[in-house]
N, CA, C and O atoms as a GROMACS GRO file, in nm:
protein
  576
    1MET      N    1   0.428   4.840  -0.615
    1MET     CA    2   0.470   4.800  -0.726
    1MET      C    3   0.461   4.712  -0.843
    1MET      O    4   0.489   4.592  -0.838
    2GLN      N    5   0.419   4.775  -0.954
    2GLN     CA    6   0.302   4.683  -1.023
    2GLN      C    7   0.407   4.559  -1.084
    2GLN      O    8   0.524   4.551  -1.120
    3GLU      N    9   0.341   4.510  -1.076
    3GLU     CA   10   0.314   4.281  -1.158
    3GLU      C   11   0.322   4.309  -1.303
    3GLU      O   12   0.304   4.429  -1.326
    4TRP      N   13   0.339   4.252  -1.388
    4TRP     CA   14   0.333   4.238  -1.475
    4TRP      C   15   0.335   4.080  -1.480
    4TRP      O   16   0.416   4.004  -1.427
    5SER      N   17   0.221   4.049  -1.560
    5SER     CA   18   0.248   3.899  -1.610
    5SER      C   19   0.084   3.855  -1.761
    5SER      O   20  -0.037   3.862  -1.781
    6ASN      N   21   0.174   3.827  -1.801
    6ASN     CA   22   0.074   3.764  -1.920
    6ASN      C   23  -0.021   3.701  -1.920
    6ASN      O   24  -0.101   3.707  -2.013
    7VAL      N   25  -0.043   3.607  -1.794
    7VAL     CA   26  -0.242   3.500  -1.800
    7VAL      C   27  -0.342   3.596  -1.703
    7VAL      O   28  -0.362   3.620  -1.584
    8ALA      N   29  -0.394   3.639  -1.847
    8ALA     CA   30  -0.529   3.701  -1.899
    8ALA      C   31  -0.578   3.657  -1.699
    8ALA      O   32  -0.570   3.549  -1.640
    9LYS      N   33  -0.635   3.819  -1.640
    9LYS     CA   34  -0.784   3.818  -1.529
    9LYS      C   35  -0.888   3.742  -1.541
    9LYS      O   36  -0.962   3.807  -1.615
   10THR      N   37  -0.940   3.642  -1.514
   10THR     CA   38  -1.070   3.613  -1.582
   10THR      C   39  -1.139   3.573  -1.444
   10THR      O   40  -1.140   3.509  -1.338
   11GLU      N   41  -1.192   3.654  -1.524
   11GLU     CA   42  -1.389   3.609  -1.351
   11GLU      C   43  -1.328   3.483  -1.299
   11GLU      O   44  -1.236   3.415  -1.344
   12PRO      N   45  -1.436   3.461  -1.142
   12PRO     CA   46  -1.420   3.361  -1.075
   12PRO      C   47  -1.592   3.205  -1.151
   12PRO      O   48  -1.697   3.191  -1.088
   13LEU      N   49  -1.569   3.146  -1.245
   13LEU     CA   50  -1.657   3.126  -1.315
   13LEU      C   51  -1.833   2.995  -1.168
   13LEU      O   52  -1.829   2.886  -1.112
   14PRO      N   53  -1.916   3.080  -1.178
   14PRO     CA   54  -2.017   2.993  -1.132
   14PRO      C   55  -2.035   2.848  -1.113
   14PRO      O   56  -2.049   2.768  -1.206
   15GLU      N   57  -2.034   2.812  -0.949
   15GLU     CA   58  -1.991   2.664  -0.889
   15GLU      C   59  -2.176   2.612  -1.013
   15GLU      O   60  -2.276   2.649  -1.073
   16ARG      N   61  -2.069   2.480  -0.957
   16ARG     CA   62  -2.215   2.436  -1.087
   16ARG      C   63  -2.285   2.310  -0.945
   16ARG      O   64  -2.195   2.304  -0.861
   17ASN      N   65  -2.410   2.215  -0.899
   17ASN     CA   66  -2.449   2.178  -0.874
   17ASN      C   67  -2.377   2.039  -0.885
   17ASN      O   68  -2.460   1.975  -0.950
   18TRP      N   69  -2.295   1.972  -0.865
   18TRP     CA   70  -2.306   1.812  -0.928
   18TRP      C   71  -2.359   1.747  -0.852
   18TRP      O   72  -2.266   1.667  -0.841
   19LYS      N   73  -2.452   1.698  -0.767
   19LYS     CA   74  -2.585   1.658  -0.738
   19LYS      C   75  -2.717   1.678  -0.807
   19LYS      O   76  -2.825   1.620  -0.817
   20GLU      N   77  -2.679   1.748  -0.836
   20GLU     CA   78  -2.819   1.844  -0.954
   20GLU      C   79  -2.784   1.740  -1.127
   20GLU      O   80  -2.842   1.701  -1.229
   21ALA      N   81  -2.648   1.741  -1.056
   21ALA     CA   82  -2.536   1.759  -1.232
   21ALA      C   83  -2.564   1.574  -1.325
   21ALA      O   84  -2.603   1.516  -1.426
   22MET      N   85  -2.497   1.556  -1.170
   22MET     CA   86  -2.498   1.410  -1.164
   22MET      C   87  -2.636   1.333  -1.213
   22MET      O   88  -2.625   1.252  -1.305
   23MET      N   89  -2.817   1.366  -1.129
   23MET     CA   90  -2.966   1.302  -1.158
   23MET      C   91  -2.940   1.364  -1.248
   23MET      O   92  -2.872   1.278  -1.303
   24ARG      N   93  -2.937   1.460  -1.327
   24ARG     CA   94  -2.918   1.427  -1.498
   24ARG      C   95  -2.915   1.347  -1.574
   24ARG      O   96  -2.985   1.301  -1.664
   25GLY      N   97  -2.742   1.321  -1.488
   25GLY     CA   98  -2.629   1.247  -1.635
   25GLY      C   99  -2.702   1.111  -1.579
   25GLY      O  100  -2.712   1.015  -1.657
   26MET      N  101  -2.728   1.106  -1.512
   26MET     CA  102  -2.842   0.903  -1.464
   26MET      C  103  -2.932   0.910  -1.529
   26MET      O  104  -2.950   0.796  -1.571
   27HIS      N  105  -3.026   0.991  -1.577
   27HIS     CA  106  -3.161   1.057  -1.700
   27HIS      C  107  -3.057   1.042  -1.821
   27HIS      O  108  -3.108   1.004  -1.926
   28CYS      N  109  -2.949   1.061  -1.823
   28CYS     CA  110  -2.912   1.006  -2.007
   28CYS      C  111  -2.945   1.215  -2.113
   28CYS      O  112  -2.937   1.238  -2.233
   29ARG      N  113  -2.975   1.303  -2.011
   29ARG     CA  114  -2.920   1.447  -1.975
   29ARG      C  115  -2.898   1.506  -1.990
   29ARG      O  116  -2.820   1.546  -1.904
   30CYS      N  117  -2.915   1.575  -2.072
   30CYS     CA  118  -2.755   1.694  -2.043
   30CYS      C  119  -2.818   1.756  -1.877
   30CYS      O  120  -2.917   1.774  -1.805
   31PRO      N  121  -2.632   1.769  -1.894
   31PRO     CA  122  -2.638   1.829  -1.717
   31PRO      C  123  -2.616   1.979  -1.697
   31PRO      O  124  -2.567   2.033  -1.598
   32ASN      N  125  -2.668   2.045  -1.828
   32ASN     CA  126  -2.643   2.149  -1.837
   32ASN      C  127  -2.827   2.226  -1.864
   32ASN      O  128  -2.875   2.293  -1.773
   33CYS      N  129  -2.900   2.203  -1.984
   33CYS     CA  130  -2.985   2.245  -2.005
   33CYS      C  131  -3.128   2.142  -1.909
   33CYS      O  132  -3.240   2.183  -1.877
   34ASN      N  133  -3.066   2.002  -1.885
   34ASN     CA  134  -3.158   1.881  -1.854
   34ASN      C  135  -3.271   1.815  -1.981
   34ASN      O  136  -3.325   1.705  -1.966
   35GLN      N  137  -3.298   1.919  -2.128
   35GLN     CA  138  -3.322   1.852  -2.160
   35GLN      C  139  -3.276   1.769  -2.319
   35GLN      O  140  -3.347   1.699  -2.390
   36GLY      N  141  -3.145   1.807  -2.335
   36GLY     CA  142  -3.084   1.768  -2.454
   36GLY      C  143  -3.027   1.616  -2.426
   36GLY      O  144  -3.028   1.572  -2.311
   37LYS      N  145  -2.981   1.542  -2.529
   37LYS     CA  146  -2.927   1.430  -2.419
   37LYS      C  147  -2.808   1.406  -2.438
   37LYS      O  148  -2.751   1.457  -2.535
   38ILE      N  149  -2.730   1.312  -2.337
   38ILE     CA  150  -2.564   1.289  -2.384
   38ILE      C  151  -2.550   1.196  -2.494
   38ILE      O  152  -2.455   1.211  -2.572
   39PHE      N  153  -2.614   1.125  -2.506
   39PHE     CA  154  -2.574   1.006  -2.593
   39PHE      C  155  -2.678   0.940  -2.708
   39PHE      O  156  -2.796   0.914  -2.727
   40LYS      N  157  -2.532   0.932  -2.780
   40LYS     CA  158  -2.643   0.961  -2.914
   40LYS      C  159  -2.650   0.750  -2.954
   40LYS      O  160  -2.709   0.721  -3.059
   41SER      N  161  -2.592   0.631  -2.868
   41SER     CA  162  -2.694   0.563  -2.924
   41SER      C  163  -2.632   0.504  -2.763
   41SER      O  164  -2.608   0.569  -2.662
   42PHE      N  165  -2.625   0.416  -2.778
   42PHE     CA  166  -2.595   0.312  -2.667
   42PHE      C  167  -2.518   0.329  -2.562
   42PHE      O  168  -2.580   0.322  -2.456
   43LEU      N  169  -2.334   0.360  -2.548
   43LEU     CA  170  -2.259   0.406  -2.477
   43LEU      C  171  -2.159   0.546  -2.536
   43LEU      O  172  -2.064   0.603  -2.484
   44LYS      N  173  -2.248   0.576  -2.703
   44LYS     CA  174  -2.157   0.635  -2.848
   44LYS      C  175  -2.214   0.765  -2.781
   44LYS      O  176  -2.334   0.782  -2.802
   45VAL      N  177  -2.110   0.924  -2.653
   45VAL     CA  178  -2.176   1.050  -2.644
   45VAL      C  179  -2.199   1.130  -2.778
   45VAL      O  180  -2.115   1.126  -2.868
   46ASN      N  181  -2.292   1.187  -2.788
   46ASN     CA  182  -2.326   1.284  -2.850
   46ASN      C  183  -2.210   1.413  -2.817
   46ASN      O  184  -2.180   1.452  -2.704
   47PRO      N  185  -2.135   1.489  -2.998
   47PRO     CA  186  -2.042   1.577  -2.932
   47PRO      C  187  -2.097   1.723  -2.874
   47PRO      O  188  -2.018   1.792  -2.811
   48ALA      N  189  -2.216   1.763  -2.893
   48ALA     CA  190  -2.260   1.850  -2.791
   48ALA      C  191  -2.377   1.789  -2.750
   48ALA      O  192  -2.399   1.667  -2.755
   49CYS      N  193  -2.506   1.932  -2.681
   49CYS     CA  194  -2.548   1.932  -2.616
   49CYS      C  195  -2.672   2.018  -2.814
   49CYS      O  196  -2.654   2.123  -2.876
   50GLU      N  197  -2.768   1.914  -2.836
   50GLU     CA  198  -2.862   1.956  -2.916
   50GLU      C  199  -2.926   2.124  -2.898
   50GLU      O  200  -2.931   2.228  -2.964
   51VAL      N  201  -2.972   2.066  -2.754
   51VAL     CA  202  -3.058   2.122  -2.743
   51VAL      C  203  -2.969   2.372  -2.685
   51VAL      O  204  -3.004   2.489  -2.705
   52CYS      N  205  -2.872   2.304  -2.628
   52CYS     CA  206  -2.825   2.426  -2.524
   52CYS      C  207  -2.714   2.419  -2.605
   52CYS      O  208  -2.650   2.522  -2.623
   53GLY      N  209  -2.671   2.287  -2.671
   53GLY     CA  210  -2.441   2.331  -2.754
   53GLY      C  211  -2.403   2.275  -2.633
   53GLY      O  212  -2.340   2.170  -2.643
   54GLU      N  213  -2.423   2.316  -2.526
   54GLU     CA  214  -2.287   2.273  -2.426
   54GLU      C  215  -2.257   2.118  -2.522
   54GLU      O  216  -2.342   2.039  -2.564
   55ARG      N  217  -2.114   2.112  -2.536
   55ARG     CA  218  -2.017   1.992  -2.570
   55ARG      C  219  -2.027   1.906  -2.428
   55ARG      O  220  -2.073   1.922  -2.315
   56PHE      N  221  -1.952   1.800  -2.512
   56PHE     CA  222  -2.000   1.716  -2.396
   56PHE      C  223  -1.862   1.587  -2.410
   56PHE      O  224  -1.822   1.494  -2.340
   57ASP      N  225  -1.815   1.666  -2.578
   57ASP     CA  226  -1.644   1.586  -2.670
   57ASP      C  227  -1.516   1.544  -2.555
   57ASP      O  228  -1.457   1.436  -2.558
   58GLY      N  229  -1.483   1.671  -2.438
   58GLY     CA  230  -1.397   1.678  -2.380
   58GLY      C  231  -1.398   1.552  -2.228
   58GLY      O  232  -1.330   1.548  -2.126
   59HIS      N  233  -1.465   1.499  -2.260
   59HIS     CA  234  -1.478   1.384  -2.071
   59HIS      C  235  -1.398   1.285  -2.157
   59HIS      O  236  -1.364   1.268  -2.274
   60ARG      N  237  -1.378   1.195  -1.967
   60ARG     CA  238  -1.273   1.095  -1.954
   60ARG      C  239  -1.312   1.009  -1.894
   60ARG      O  240  -1.247   0.928  -1.826
   61ALA      N  241  -1.465   1.018  -1.919
   61ALA     CA  242  -1.520   0.858  -1.904
   61ALA      C  243  -1.497   0.750  -1.997
   61ALA      O  244  -1.589   0.713  -2.070
   62ASP      N  245  -1.381   0.696  -2.002
   62ASP     CA  246  -1.365   0.605  -2.067
   62ASP      C  247  -1.365   0.426  -1.991
   62ASP      O  248  -1.438   0.331  -2.022
   63ASP      N  249  -1.241   0.433  -1.873
   63ASP     CA  250  -1.264   0.379  -1.780
   63ASP      C  251  -1.301   0.287  -1.657
   63ASP      O  252  -1.305   0.165  -1.639
   64MET      N  253  -1.334   0.426  -1.562
   64MET     CA  254  -1.464   0.449  -1.512
   64MET      C  255  -1.591   0.364  -1.466
   64MET      O  256  -1.601   0.308  -1.358
   65PRO      N  257  -1.687   0.365  -1.570
   65PRO     CA  258  -1.801   0.274  -1.552
   65PRO      C  259  -1.825   0.213  -1.546
   65PRO      O  260  -1.917   0.185  -1.469
   66PRO      N  261  -1.729   0.080  -1.665
   66PRO     CA  262  -1.701  -0.012  -1.578
   66PRO      C  263  -1.662  -0.035  -1.491
   66PRO      O  264  -1.679  -0.156  -1.485
   67TYR      N  265  -1.599   0.004  -1.377
   67TYR     CA  266  -1.544  -0.068  -1.217
   67TYR      C  267  -1.690  -0.034  -1.125
   67TYR      O  268  -1.752  -0.113  -1.054
   68ILE      N  269  -1.723   0.125  -1.157
   68ILE     CA  270  -1.844   0.145  -1.114
   68ILE      C  271  -1.988  -0.009  -1.102
   68ILE      O  272  -2.058  -0.050  -1.010
   69THR      N  273  -1.970  -0.044  -1.241
   69THR     CA  274  -2.077  -0.134  -1.260
   69THR      C  275  -2.050  -0.331  -1.238
   69THR      O  276  -2.119  -0.429  -1.263
   70ILE      N  277  -1.912  -0.307  -1.179
   70ILE     CA  278  -1.875  -0.429  -1.224
   70ILE      C  279  -1.871  -0.394  -0.979
   70ILE      O  280  -1.899  -0.496  -0.915
   71MET      N  281  -1.844  -0.285  -0.908
   71MET     CA  282  -1.883  -0.300  -0.845
   71MET      C  283  -2.052  -0.290  -0.777
   71MET      O  284  -2.084  -0.333  -0.666
   72ILE      N  285  -2.110  -0.247  -0.841
   72ILE     CA  286  -2.232  -0.267  -0.802
   72ILE      C  287  -2.331  -0.373  -0.850
   72ILE      O  288  -2.430  -0.404  -0.784
   73VAL      N  289  -2.301  -0.425  -0.962
   73VAL     CA  290  -2.418  -0.552  -1.017
   73VAL      C  291  -2.283  -0.680  -0.867
   73VAL      O  292  -2.315  -0.761  -0.780
   74GLY      N  293  -2.210  -0.654  -0.892
   74GLY     CA  294  -2.086  -0.767  -0.814
   74GLY      C  295  -2.105  -0.744  -0.691
   74GLY      O  296  -1.994  -0.714  -0.648
   75HIS      N  297  -2.185  -0.740  -0.602
   75HIS     CA  298  -2.262  -0.707  -0.462
   75HIS      C  299  -2.386  -0.657  -0.495
   75HIS      O  300  -2.415  -0.548  -0.445
   76ILE      N  301  -2.458  -0.705  -0.560
   76ILE     CA  302  -2.585  -0.733  -0.586
   76ILE      C  303  -2.570  -0.899  -0.652
   76ILE      O  304  -2.621  -1.007  -0.626
   77ILE      N  305  -2.516  -0.871  -0.705
   77ILE     CA  306  -2.488  -1.078  -0.710
   77ILE      C  307  -2.456  -1.163  -0.653
   77ILE      O  308  -2.504  -1.276  -0.652
   78VAL      N  309  -2.385  -1.128  -0.606
   78VAL     CA  310  -2.287  -1.238  -0.538
   78VAL      C  311  -2.426  -1.255  -0.367
   78VAL      O  312  -2.463  -1.360  -0.314
   79ALA      N  313  -2.462  -1.125  -0.335
   79ALA     CA  314  -2.498  -1.108  -0.221
   79ALA      C  315  -2.606  -1.178  -0.221
   79ALA      O  316  -2.630  -1.259  -0.132
   80ALA      N  317  -2.707  -1.152  -0.348
   80ALA     CA  318  -2.852  -1.273  -0.383
   80ALA      C  319  -2.817  -1.422  -0.353
   80ALA      O  320  -2.855  -1.489  -0.257
   81ASN      N  321  -2.735  -1.462  -0.457
   81ASN     CA  322  -2.606  -1.540  -0.473
   81ASN      C  323  -2.649  -1.648  -0.322
   81ASN      O  324  -2.744  -1.723  -0.300
   82LEU      N  325  -2.531  -1.612  -0.242
   82LEU     CA  326  -2.529  -1.637  -0.083
   82LEU      C  327  -2.615  -1.706  -0.066
   82LEU      O  328  -2.625  -1.828  -0.072
   83PHE      N  329  -2.747  -1.552  -0.022
   83PHE     CA  330  -2.866  -1.572  -0.051
   83PHE      C  331  -2.928  -1.705  -0.049
   83PHE      O  332  -2.926  -1.773   0.054
   84PHE      N  333  -2.984  -1.747  -0.159
   84PHE     CA  334  -3.058  -1.810  -0.204
   84PHE      C  335  -2.995  -1.924  -0.206
   84PHE      O  336  -3.079  -2.011  -0.232
   85GLU      N  337  -2.847  -1.989  -0.186
   85GLU     CA  338  -2.780  -2.073  -0.181
   85GLU      C  339  -2.777  -2.120  -0.012
   85GLU      O  340  -2.751  -2.241  -0.015
   86ARG      N  341  -2.790  -2.080   0.120
   86ARG     CA  342  -2.860  -2.085   0.195
   86ARG      C  343  -2.940  -2.116   0.238
   86ARG      O  344  -2.953  -2.191   0.335
   87SER      N  345  -3.059  -2.037   0.139
   87SER     CA  346  -3.270  -2.053   0.196
   87SER      C  347  -3.291  -2.128   0.075
   87SER      O  348  -3.402  -2.172   0.043
   88ALA      N  349  -3.160  -2.148  -0.010
   88ALA     CA  350  -3.372  -2.288  -0.149
   88ALA      C  351  -3.245  -2.346  -0.186
   88ALA      O  352  -3.140  -2.288  -0.213
   89GLU      N  353  -3.275  -2.490  -0.183
   89GLU     CA  354  -3.189  -2.636  -0.248
   89GLU      C  355  -3.242  -2.580  -0.391
   89GLU      O  356  -3.358  -2.605  -0.424
   90TRP      N  357  -3.164  -2.511  -0.468
   90TRP     CA  358  -3.209  -2.575  -0.588
   90TRP      C  359  -3.091  -2.635  -0.621
   90TRP      O  360  -2.987  -2.663  -0.562
   91PRO      N  361  -3.170  -2.659  -0.826
   91PRO     CA  362  -3.141  -2.766  -0.880
   91PRO      C  363  -2.900  -2.717  -0.948
   91PRO      O  364  -2.923  -2.597  -0.936
   92MET      N  365  -2.798  -2.719  -0.978
   92MET     CA  366  -2.714  -2.682  -1.028
   92MET      C  367  -2.774  -2.598  -1.151
   92MET      O  368  -2.755  -2.476  -1.155
   93TRP      N  369  -2.832  -2.651  -1.231
   93TRP     CA  370  -2.900  -2.619  -1.365
   93TRP      C  371  -2.966  -2.434  -1.355
   93TRP      O  372  -2.965  -2.338  -1.432
   94TRP      N  373  -3.012  -2.459  -1.231
   94TRP     CA  374  -3.075  -2.246  -1.215
   94TRP      C  375  -3.004  -2.204  -1.161
   94TRP      O  376  -3.019  -2.084  -1.187
   95HIS      N  377  -2.888  -2.215  -1.062
   95HIS     CA  378  -2.859  -2.140  -1.043
   95HIS      C  379  -2.700  -2.088  -1.150
   95HIS      O  380  -2.638  -1.987  -1.117
   96MET      N  381  -2.656  -2.168  -1.267
   96MET     CA  382  -2.606  -2.164  -1.410
   96MET      C  383  -2.680  -2.061  -1.542
   96MET      O  384  -2.650  -2.001  -1.645
   97ALA      N  385  -2.799  -2.092  -1.448
   97ALA     CA  386  -2.862  -1.982  -1.574
   97ALA      C  387  -2.937  -1.846  -1.544
   97ALA      O  388  -2.955  -1.737  -1.598
   98LEU      N  389  -2.967  -1.906  -1.439
   98LEU     CA  390  -2.984  -1.739  -1.334
   98LEU      C  391  -2.906  -1.653  -1.299
   98LEU      O  392  -2.922  -1.539  -1.342
   99TRP      N  393  -2.821  -1.679  -1.229
   99TRP     CA  394  -2.699  -1.593  -1.201
   99TRP      C  395  -2.653  -1.533  -1.336
   99TRP      O  396  -2.702  -1.443  -1.405
  100PRO      N  397  -2.581  -1.585  -1.347
  100PRO     CA  398  -2.470  -1.559  -1.522
  100PRO      C  399  -2.646  -1.450  -1.544
  100PRO      O  400  -2.661  -1.349  -1.476
  101THR      N  401  -2.741  -1.489  -1.632
  101THR     CA  402  -2.785  -1.401  -1.690
  101THR      C  403  -2.875  -1.272  -1.638
  101THR      O  404  -2.913  -1.178  -1.707
  102LEU      N  405  -2.902  -1.297  -1.485
  102LEU     CA  406  -2.926  -1.096  -1.389
  102LEU      C  407  -2.789  -1.068  -1.394
  102LEU      O  408  -2.788  -0.947  -1.370
  103THR      N  409  -2.671  -1.101  -1.410
  103THR     CA  410  -2.499  -1.040  -1.422
  103THR      C  411  -2.542  -0.941  -1.572
  103THR      O  412  -2.508  -0.823  -1.584
  104ILE      N  413  -2.600  -0.995  -1.647
  104ILE     CA  414  -2.578  -0.937  -1.783
  104ILE      C  415  -2.679  -0.836  -1.858
  104ILE      O  416  -2.676  -0.747  -1.943
  105ILE      N  417  -2.809  -0.933  -1.741
  105ILE     CA  418  -2.958  -0.758  -1.784
  105ILE      C  419  -2.878  -0.689  -1.677
  105ILE      O  420  -2.850  -0.580  -1.726
  106MET      N  421  -2.839  -0.695  -1.582
  106MET     CA  422  -2.830  -0.554  -1.472
  106MET      C  423  -2.730  -0.468  -1.495
  106MET      O  424  -2.719  -0.364  -1.430
  107THR      N  425  -2.615  -0.516  -1.630
  107THR     CA  426  -2.466  -0.475  -1.679
  107THR      C  427  -2.502  -0.360  -1.749
  107THR      O  428  -2.457  -0.248  -1.724
  108LEU      N  429  -2.590  -0.390  -1.844
  108LEU     CA  430  -2.651  -0.361  -1.916
  108LEU      C  431  -2.770  -0.270  -1.920
  108LEU      O  432  -2.821  -0.213  -2.017
  109ALA      N  433  -2.813  -0.266  -1.754
  109ALA     CA  434  -2.908  -0.207  -1.816
  109ALA      C  435  -2.866  -0.092  -1.648
  109ALA      O  436  -2.964  -0.063  -1.579
  110ILE      N  437  -2.774  -0.059  -1.617
  110ILE     CA  438  -2.724   0.054  -1.541
  110ILE      C  439  -2.573   0.096  -1.630
  110ILE      O  440  -2.532   0.212  -1.622
  111MET      N  441  -2.498  -0.009  -1.711
  111MET     CA  442  -2.399   0.096  -1.725
  111MET      C  443  -2.393   0.254  -1.834
  111MET      O  444  -2.308   0.343  -1.838
  112GLN      N  445  -2.519   0.237  -1.911
  112GLN     CA  446  -2.527   0.377  -1.927
  112GLN      C  447  -2.586   0.531  -1.846
  112GLN      O  448  -2.540   0.640  -1.882
  113PRO      N  449  -2.703   0.518  -1.725
  113PRO     CA  450  -2.731   0.620  -1.656
  113PRO      C  451  -2.514   0.621  -1.501
  113PRO      O  452  -2.465   0.708  -1.428
  114VAL      N  453  -2.467   0.446  -1.542
  114VAL     CA  454  -2.301   0.486  -1.474
  114VAL      C  455  -2.261   0.555  -1.563
  114VAL      O  456  -2.261   0.458  -1.639
  115LYS      N  457  -2.229   0.627  -1.620
  115LYS     CA  458  -2.179   0.614  -1.741
  115LYS      C  459  -2.188   0.828  -1.766
  115LYS      O  460  -2.102   0.915  -1.765
  116GLY      N  461  -2.389   0.829  -1.793
  116GLY     CA  462  -2.427   0.983  -1.778
  116GLY      C  463  -2.371   1.042  -1.628
  116GLY      O  464  -2.315   1.151  -1.626
  117ALA      N  465  -2.392   0.949  -1.482
  117ALA     CA  466  -2.382   1.033  -1.435
  117ALA      C  467  -2.208   1.085  -1.380
  117ALA      O  468  -2.199   1.146  -1.273
  118LEU      N  469  -2.092   1.057  -1.453
  118LEU     CA  470  -2.030   1.045  -1.451
  118LEU      C  471  -1.937   1.206  -1.577
  118LEU      O  472  -1.853   1.294  -1.560
  119ILE      N  473  -2.024   1.158  -1.689
  119ILE     CA  474  -1.916   1.273  -1.727
  119ILE      C  475  -1.997   1.365  -1.722
  119ILE      O  476  -1.963   1.455  -1.799
  120ALA      N  477  -2.207   1.414  -1.600
  120ALA     CA  478  -2.216   1.536  -1.564
  120ALA      C  479  -2.087   1.548  -1.442
  120ALA      O  480  -1.998   1.632  -1.442
  121TYR      N  481  -2.105   1.447  -1.351
  121TYR     CA  482  -2.035   1.522  -1.280
  121TYR      C  483  -1.876   1.576  -1.321
  121TYR      O  484  -1.826   1.676  -1.271
  122GLN      N  485  -1.813   1.494  -1.418
  122GLN     CA  486  -1.713   1.608  -1.468
  122GLN      C  487  -1.774   1.729  -1.505
  122GLN      O  488  -1.791   1.800  -1.406
  123TRP      N  489  -1.811   1.775  -1.601
  123TRP     CA  490  -1.885   1.891  -1.623
  123TRP      C  491  -1.961   1.895  -1.548
  123TRP      O  492  -2.068   1.881  -1.608
  124ALA      N  493  -1.984   1.909  -1.417
  124ALA     CA  494  -2.076   2.030  -1.289
  124ALA      C  495  -1.886   2.125  -1.195
  124ALA      O  496  -1.870   2.233  -1.138
  125LEU      N  497  -1.770   1.985  -1.234
  125LEU     CA  498  -1.666   2.042  -1.150
  125LEU      C  499  -1.601   2.079  -1.193
  125LEU      O  500  -1.486   2.061  -1.153
  126ARG      N  501  -1.631   2.171  -1.324
  126ARG     CA  502  -1.524   2.140  -1.499
  126ARG      C  503  -1.363   2.093  -1.492
  126ARG      O  504  -1.254   2.141  -1.461
  127MET      N  505  -1.442   1.921  -1.558
  127MET     CA  506  -1.246   1.849  -1.497
  127MET      C  507  -1.286   1.813  -1.661
  127MET      O  508  -1.378   1.787  -1.738
  128HIS      N  509  -1.101   1.836  -1.644
  128HIS     CA  510  -1.003   1.775  -1.821
  128HIS      C  511  -1.066   1.858  -1.906
  128HIS      O  512  -1.041   1.975  -1.880
  129GLY      N  513  -1.157   1.837  -2.019
  129GLY     CA  514  -1.211   1.879  -2.120
  129GLY      C  515  -1.337   2.038  -2.063
  129GLY      O  516  -1.354   2.142  -2.126
  130PHE      N  517  -1.385   2.010  -1.967
  130PHE     CA  518  -1.487   2.033  -1.951
  130PHE      C  519  -1.518   2.226  -1.926
  130PHE      O  520  -1.610   2.307  -1.939
  131ASP      N  521  -1.356   2.224  -1.878
  131ASP     CA  522  -1.259   2.369  -1.748
  131ASP      C  523  -1.207   2.463  -1.949
  131ASP      O  524  -1.116   2.427  -2.023
  132PRO      N  525  -1.327   2.598  -1.977
  132PRO     CA  526  -1.274   2.660  -2.042
  132PRO      C  527  -1.099   2.760  -1.991
  132PRO      O  528  -1.053   2.860  -2.046
  133HIS      N  529  -1.066   2.714  -1.920
  133HIS     CA  530  -1.013   2.833  -1.855
  133HIS      C  531  -0.834   2.654  -1.854
  133HIS      O  532  -0.713   2.666  -1.870
  134GLY      N  533  -0.905   2.552  -1.833
  134GLY     CA  534  -0.778   2.432  -1.823
  134GLY      C  535  -0.672   2.409  -1.932
  134GLY      O  536  -0.637   2.501  -2.006
  135ASP      N  537  -0.613   2.264  -1.944
  135ASP     CA  538  -0.558   2.275  -2.070
  135ASP      C  539  -0.622   2.224  -2.149
  135ASP      O  540  -0.692   2.124  -2.143
  136ILE      N  541  -0.591   2.322  -2.264
  136ILE     CA  542  -0.586   2.361  -2.444
  136ILE      C  543  -0.611   2.230  -2.493
  136ILE      O  544  -0.680   2.200  -2.591
  137HIS      N  545  -0.533   2.137  -2.398
  137HIS     CA  546  -0.546   2.030  -2.482
  137HIS      C  547  -0.636   1.877  -2.449
  137HIS      O  548  -0.654   1.769  -2.506
  138ALA      N  549  -0.679   1.949  -2.311
  138ALA     CA  550  -0.832   1.811  -2.261
  138ALA      C  551  -0.911   1.836  -2.384
  138ALA      O  552  -0.987   1.746  -2.419
  139MET      N  553  -0.904   1.944  -2.454
  139MET     CA  554  -1.056   1.970  -2.578
  139MET      C  555  -1.057   1.872  -2.650
  139MET      O  556  -1.034   1.804  -2.551
  140PRO      N  557  -1.063   1.795  -2.734
  140PRO     CA  558  -1.047   1.802  -2.852
  140PRO      C  559  -1.085   1.912  -2.992
  140PRO      O  560  -1.194   1.964  -3.014
  141SER      N  561  -0.986   1.922  -3.055
  141SER     CA  562  -0.941   2.009  -3.134
  141SER      C  563  -1.007   1.960  -3.287
  141SER      O  564  -0.981   1.859  -3.352
  142ALA      N  565  -1.116   2.091  -3.322
  142ALA     CA  566  -1.224   2.125  -3.512
  142ALA      C  567  -1.101   2.132  -3.591
  142ALA      O  568  -1.128   2.165  -3.706
  143ALA      N  569  -0.941   2.108  -3.568
  143ALA     CA  570  -0.912   2.176  -3.641
  143ALA      C  571  -0.888   2.023  -3.757
  143ALA      O  572  -0.915   1.912  -3.713
  144PRO      N  573  -0.834   2.042  -3.912
  144PRO     CA  574  -0.834   1.838  -3.879
  144PRO      C  575  -0.650   1.866  -3.854
  144PRO      O  576  -0.576   1.771  -3.827
   0.00000   0.00000   0.00000
């Protein structure tokens, strides 16, 4: 018996190495070619790679990078604060100057690599707008 379907049969897409892609993303490079840049400014993502043309505008990395950054920075700062609180007799003004400053510097230093790695992870697993056979509404339309 012949079965009819309105869904076109497609070839399975080749697997992408998610670890390699995340390392490229952490270095703010295109996860596909490792040449182009993911970001056009600090956290503003390029719509596409200027070298290979891979599109990045289908990513959904809006809220997760700050959560990951808070977890990383929070664990480091709290552990360091507790260590120095027990091992040294620093005046309060020293704590008030040091810990907020370190928190801000560390947050700004790792926010972009974390977001780049998350975008590359989504690309490697073909999540959201990176899946050519996925949800047609996931990728922003070029038409007005």
